[in-house]
C-alpha positions as semicolon CSV with decimal commas, in nm:
position;residue;x (nm);y (nm);z (nm)
1;M;-0,610;3,029;15,163
2;P;-0,400;2,727;15,061
3;S;-0,702;2,498;15,103
4;S;-0,913;2,715;14,871
5;V;-0,635;2,715;14,611
6;S;-0,606;2,332;14,623
7;T;-0,983;2,297;14,592
8;L;-0,986;2,525;14,288
9;T;-0,699;2,328;14,133
10;E;-0,883;1,998;14,183
11;E;-1,197;2,140;14,022
12;R;-1,001;2,260;13,719
13;T;-0,825;1,921;13,690
14;Q;-1,156;1,736;13,694
15;D;-1,293;1,971;13,426
16;A;-0,990;1,900;13,205
17;L;-1,029;1,519;13,219
18;P;-1,222;1,365;12,925
19;V;-1,571;1,251;13,007
20;A;-1,630;0,880;12,934
21;P;-1,922;0,820;12,698
22;P;-2,227;0,646;12,839
23;A;-2,263;0,266;12,816
24;P;-2,498;0,262;12,511
25;A;-2,258;0,485;12,317
26;R;-1,962;0,258;12,405
27;S;-2,160;-0,047;12,291
28;L;-2,250;0,124;11,963
29;L;-1,891;0,229;11,906
30;R;-1,770;-0,126;11,975
31;G;-2,025;-0,263;11,730
32;L;-1,919;-0,019;11,459
33;R;-1,556;-0,116;11,505
34;S;-1,649;-0,484;11,481
35;W;-1,843;-0,427;11,158
36;A;-1,555;-0,220;11,020
37;S;-1,315;-0,508;11,087
38;V;-1,550;-0,755;10,918
39;A;-1,590;-0,525;10,618
40;W;-1,214;-0,477;10,596
41;F;-1,170;-0,851;10,542
42;L;-1,484;-0,921;10,337
43;V;-1,496;-0,633;10,090
44;P;-1,182;-0,732;9,892
45;A;-1,307;-1,091;9,860
46;L;-1,655;-0,974;9,762
47;V;-1,511;-0,740;9,499
48;L;-1,304;-1,022;9,350
49;F;-1,605;-1,255;9,356
50;L;-1,818;-0,992;9,186
51;V;-1,561;-0,914;8,917
52;F;-1,439;-1,264;8,837
53;V;-1,750;-1,478;8,908
54;L;-2,081;-1,290;8,907
55;A;-1,994;-1,043;8,632
56;P;-1,879;-1,312;8,382
57;I;-2,194;-1,513;8,454
58;A;-2,411;-1,209;8,389
59;V;-2,220;-1,131;8,067
60;A;-2,257;-1,491;7,946
61;V;-2,632;-1,488;8,014
62;Y;-2,669;-1,157;7,833
63;T;-2,455;-1,265;7,537
64;G;-2,653;-1,587;7,501
65;F;-2,951;-1,385;7,375
66;F;-2,756;-1,249;7,077
67;K;-2,614;-1,381;6,756
68;W;-2,264;-1,240;6,792
69;S;-1,927;-1,326;6,643
70;G;-1,723;-1,176;6,925
71;T;-1,632;-0,856;6,741
72;G;-1,836;-0,544;6,681
73;P;-2,157;-0,441;6,856
74;M;-2,414;-0,691;6,980
75;D;-2,718;-0,575;6,784
76;D;-2,863;-0,903;6,652
77;F;-3,098;-1,001;6,933
78;V;-3,234;-1,356;6,886
79;G;-3,394;-1,418;7,226
80;I;-3,390;-1,784;7,327
81;E;-3,307;-1,907;6,978
82;N;-2,957;-2,014;7,086
83;Y;-3,104;-2,225;7,366
84;T;-3,371;-2,389;7,151
85;K;-3,108;-2,460;6,887
86;L;-2,888;-2,607;7,156
87;F;-3,128;-2,885;7,249
88;D;-3,192;-2,966;6,882
89;D;-2,820;-3,004;6,818
90;Q;-2,723;-3,371;6,804
91;V;-2,361;-3,285;6,883
92;F;-2,459;-3,110;7,206
93;L;-2,693;-3,394;7,301
94;G;-2,401;-3,626;7,239
95;D;-2,191;-3,411;7,472
96;L;-2,451;-3,460;7,743
97;G;-2,437;-3,834;7,680
98;H;-2,058;-3,836;7,706
99;G;-2,076;-3,651;8,036
100;L;-2,331;-3,898;8,170
101;Y;-2,110;-4,184;8,051
102;L;-1,809;-4,049;8,241
103;I;-2,017;-3,978;8,551
104;T;-2,160;-4,331;8,553
105;L;-1,821;-4,498;8,514
106;S;-1,663;-4,267;8,772
107;I;-1,923;-4,358;9,034
108;T;-1,945;-4,730;8,955
109;V;-1,581;-4,808;8,869
110;Q;-1,335;-4,535;8,967
111;L;-1,462;-4,464;9,319
112;P;-1,505;-4,831;9,422
113;F;-1,153;-4,899;9,293
114;A;-1,021;-4,605;9,496
115;L;-1,210;-4,727;9,803
116;F;-1,073;-5,081;9,764
117;T;-0,719;-4,945;9,733
118;A;-0,768;-4,723;10,039
119;V;-0,894;-5,016;10,246
120;L;-0,596;-5,223;10,132
121;L;-0,342;-4,952;10,214
122;N;-0,507;-4,891;10,552
123;Q;-0,382;-5,231;10,663
124;R;-0,043;-5,299;10,816
125;L;0,155;-5,352;10,496
126;R;0,527;-5,316;10,450
127;G;0,603;-5,009;10,242
128;R;0,246;-4,880;10,242
129;A;0,368;-4,521;10,260
130;V;0,554;-4,574;9,931
131;Y;0,242;-4,721;9,770
132;R;0,034;-4,426;9,887
133;M;0,285;-4,185;9,739
134;L;0,298;-4,371;9,407
135;F;-0,081;-4,387;9,374
136;F;-0,125;-4,021;9,465
137;A;0,160;-3,894;9,245
138;P;-0,043;-3,885;8,917
139;Y;-0,285;-3,637;9,072
140;I;0,000;-3,389;9,119
141;L;0,070;-3,384;8,745
142;S;-0,119;-3,129;8,542
143;E;-0,388;-3,244;8,301
144;V;-0,185;-3,124;8,003
145;V;0,123;-3,322;8,105
146;T;-0,092;-3,630;8,164
147;A;-0,259;-3,590;7,825
148;V;0,072;-3,554;7,641
149;L;0,213;-3,857;7,824
150;F;-0,080;-4,082;7,733
151;T;-0,095;-3,949;7,378
152;M;0,254;-4,091;7,338
153;I;0,150;-4,417;7,506
154;F;-0,147;-4,459;7,269
155;L;0,046;-4,348;6,961
156;P;-0,062;-4,574;6,670
157;G;0,204;-4,829;6,576
158;A;0,479;-4,699;6,805
159;G;0,308;-4,651;7,138
160;M;0,346;-4,879;7,437
161;A;-0,028;-4,958;7,434
162;D;-0,006;-5,109;7,084
163;H;0,293;-5,322;7,181
164;L;0,113;-5,442;7,493
165;A;-0,202;-5,521;7,294
166;G;0,003;-5,723;7,046
167;A;0,171;-5,916;7,326
168;L;-0,166;-6,000;7,479
169;G;-0,319;-6,106;7,148
170;L;-0,551;-5,804;7,125
171;E;-0,460;-5,716;6,770
172;G;-0,800;-5,557;6,710
173;L;-0,716;-5,270;6,944
174;R;-0,388;-5,172;6,783
175;G;-0,403;-4,817;6,653
176;K;-0,765;-4,766;6,760
177;W;-0,732;-4,636;7,113
178;L;-0,799;-4,270;7,035
179;S;-0,900;-4,292;6,669
180;D;-1,203;-4,520;6,684
181;P;-1,540;-4,389;6,814
182;S;-1,604;-4,718;6,993
183;T;-1,282;-4,711;7,197
184;V;-1,201;-4,343;7,251
185;M;-1,431;-4,286;7,549
186;P;-1,321;-4,601;7,740
187;T;-0,960;-4,504;7,670
188;L;-1,017;-4,153;7,805
189;F;-1,183;-4,296;8,114
190;V;-0,877;-4,515;8,179
191;V;-0,658;-4,205;8,163
192;M;-0,897;-4,016;8,394
193;T;-0,892;-4,303;8,642
194;W;-0,511;-4,314;8,642
195;K;-0,506;-3,939;8,698
196;Y;-0,771;-3,895;8,966
197;F;-0,824;-4,218;9,156
198;G;-0,526;-4,146;9,384
199;F;-0,695;-3,828;9,504
200;H;-1,012;-4,014;9,597
201;M;-0,803;-4,289;9,753
202;M;-0,644;-4,034;9,987
203;L;-0,988;-3,898;10,078
204;F;-1,111;-4,247;10,162
205;L;-0,791;-4,322;10,351
206;A;-0,838;-4,012;10,566
207;G;-1,199;-4,117;10,632
208;L;-1,093;-4,470;10,726
209;Q;-0,831;-4,344;10,969
210;S;-1,090;-4,126;11,142
211;I;-1,306;-4,429;11,230
212;P;-1,250;-4,528;11,595
213;G;-1,080;-4,866;11,622
214;E;-1,291;-4,950;11,928
215;L;-1,601;-4,982;11,711
216;L;-1,437;-5,236;11,483
217;E;-1,300;-5,426;11,784
218;A;-1,644;-5,432;11,945
219;A;-1,800;-5,562;11,625
220;S;-1,532;-5,829;11,601
221;I;-1,594;-5,936;11,960
222;D;-1,965;-5,964;11,879
223;G;-1,878;-6,213;11,606
224;A;-1,891;-5,989;11,298
225;G;-1,671;-6,101;11,012
226;V;-1,458;-5,886;10,786
227;W;-1,737;-5,818;10,537
228;Q;-1,993;-5,755;10,811
229;R;-1,764;-5,505;10,983
230;F;-1,705;-5,329;10,653
231;R;-2,073;-5,332;10,557
232;H;-2,230;-5,230;10,889
233;V;-1,954;-5,022;11,054
234;T;-1,703;-4,887;10,804
235;L;-1,934;-4,792;10,516
236;P;-2,190;-4,598;10,725
237;L;-1,916;-4,400;10,901
238;L;-1,748;-4,340;10,565
239;G;-2,070;-4,204;10,416
240;P;-1,981;-3,831;10,426
241;T;-1,645;-3,896;10,259
242;I;-1,808;-4,108;9,989
243;R;-2,064;-3,836;9,918
244;I;-1,790;-3,573;9,886
245;S;-1,603;-3,798;9,641
246;V;-1,919;-3,848;9,437
247;F;-1,979;-3,473;9,428
248;L;-1,624;-3,397;9,312
249;S;-1,637;-3,673;9,049
250;V;-1,964;-3,548;8,902
251;I;-1,856;-3,184;8,889
252;G;-1,519;-3,282;8,741
253;A;-1,681;-3,494;8,469
254;I;-1,926;-3,218;8,380
255;Q;-1,651;-2,957;8,343
256;L;-1,386;-3,181;8,184
257;F;-1,188;-2,997;7,917
258;D;-0,809;-2,985;7,905
259;L;-0,738;-3,358;7,930
260;V;-0,974;-3,440;7,643
261;W;-0,877;-3,135;7,438
262;V;-0,506;-3,222;7,431
263;M;-0,562;-3,592;7,361
264;T;-0,845;-3,589;7,105
265;A;-0,983;-3,233;7,068
266;G;-1,327;-3,396;7,085
267;G;-1,270;-3,635;6,795
268;P;-1,299;-3,852;6,607
269;N;-1,622;-3,711;6,466
270;H;-1,734;-3,555;6,800
271;S;-1,722;-3,898;6,967
272;S;-1,525;-3,771;7,269
273;E;-1,651;-3,414;7,281
274;T;-1,768;-3,263;7,609
275;M;-1,978;-2,955;7,677
276;A;-1,670;-2,752;7,764
277;I;-1,502;-2,850;7,437
278;S;-1,815;-2,758;7,239
279;M;-1,820;-2,421;7,412
280;F;-1,454;-2,363;7,318
281;Q;-1,506;-2,480;6,960
282;F;-1,801;-2,250;6,894
283;G;-1,656;-1,954;7,082
284;F;-1,291;-1,953;6,967
285;K;-1,288;-2,162;6,650
286;R;-1,618;-2,083;6,478
287;Y;-1,667;-1,734;6,629
288;Q;-2,025;-1,804;6,736
289;V;-1,984;-1,640;7,074
290;G;-2,358;-1,608;7,142
291;Y;-2,412;-1,980;7,090
292;A;-2,102;-2,062;7,297
293;S;-2,237;-1,839;7,575
294;A;-2,563;-2,035;7,571
295;I;-2,362;-2,357;7,613
296;S;-2,173;-2,203;7,905
297;V;-2,498;-2,100;8,073
298;V;-2,641;-2,452;8,038
299;L;-2,314;-2,597;8,173
300;F;-2,329;-2,358;8,467
301;M;-2,694;-2,439;8,539
302;I;-2,629;-2,814;8,539
303;S;-2,341;-2,769;8,783
304;L;-2,544;-2,529;8,998
305;V;-2,849;-2,756;9,018
306;F;-2,638;-3,055;9,113
307;S;-2,447;-2,849;9,372
308;L;-2,770;-2,724;9,530
309;F;-2,911;-3,076;9,530
310;Y;-2,597;-3,203;9,701
311;Q;-2,604;-2,923;9,957
312;R;-2,973;-2,979;10,031
313;Y;-2,978;-3,356;10,064
314;A;-2,621;-3,456;10,149
315;L;-2,404;-3,178;10,287
316;R;-2,666;-3,037;10,525
317;R;-2,732;-3,381;10,672
318;D;-2,362;-3,452;10,715
319;L;-2,301;-3,116;10,884
320;S;-2,602;-3,152;11,112
321;G;-2,485;-3,498;11,209
322;A;-2,139;-3,365;11,288
323;V;-2,283;-3,083;11,499
324;T;-2,513;-3,323;11,683
325;S;-2,237;-3,570;11,757
326;G;-1,999;-3,292;11,857
327;G;-2,251;-3,138;12,090
328;G;-2,325;-3,466;12,261
329;R;-1,969;-3,527;12,370
């Protein structure tokens, strides 16, 4: 009798225990939990990206097909008239030229200067940490603060630039820094270089410090001089960093706004105007929101095409090279 009671109790206990799901069900459940975790982290970011990036782009594209002042309904559909007008506008074509001017000088002057400074500060110099801090400090300042500071420096008659020009015998430049069409763009580029070259210098410095010293020592043992080591060892290994700096310089020059707006507002006579300033002028000063939207779409397309070009021909090669070298170790 006791044995039958214990057997019945064991059978009831086994019936009460939960039955584990089969292996395929457990795998499916694990996969659903994994996807739920991924969605939990991605959905908020995707919503923000949709609301603050994709939706404004779609609105700008849509608005660019209308002649609209920014108030009231959009009922004056003009098709691609804003875009055709855009490329017949000499001011906008001048904006493209100004952007190309800044891009050219950034690549040929600003970045080589930053690279030279990085190479110099990568040597064993006394107080090099102080120099690095001083050269990088302007990048920390906001563009508005920098613009106000240099507006005071280039103030006609009373600014430090006029006094310096008089001391150096450059009387022809006094009072013309930001008020003459022939000098305003070079002056703005000087301010841009002061503001941004420290950032590129730090990028180059990080790239230089990642180069193994054994390679330079081996090249030196083989009889390579300073220039040969720099040309055949340092520059090739610094290639990805240089390409990133070029990419950032081009995108920054294309989208330049606040520094120029505070210093010149695009003047004199549109001689320092950029595409971003033209977009602001037409949208918020002249209330031609449809035309300003067309400018914004063209600005976005230029940036997008260059970014895709960089990703296709530069970034992908750099990443594949990093993966290959990492996998071979």
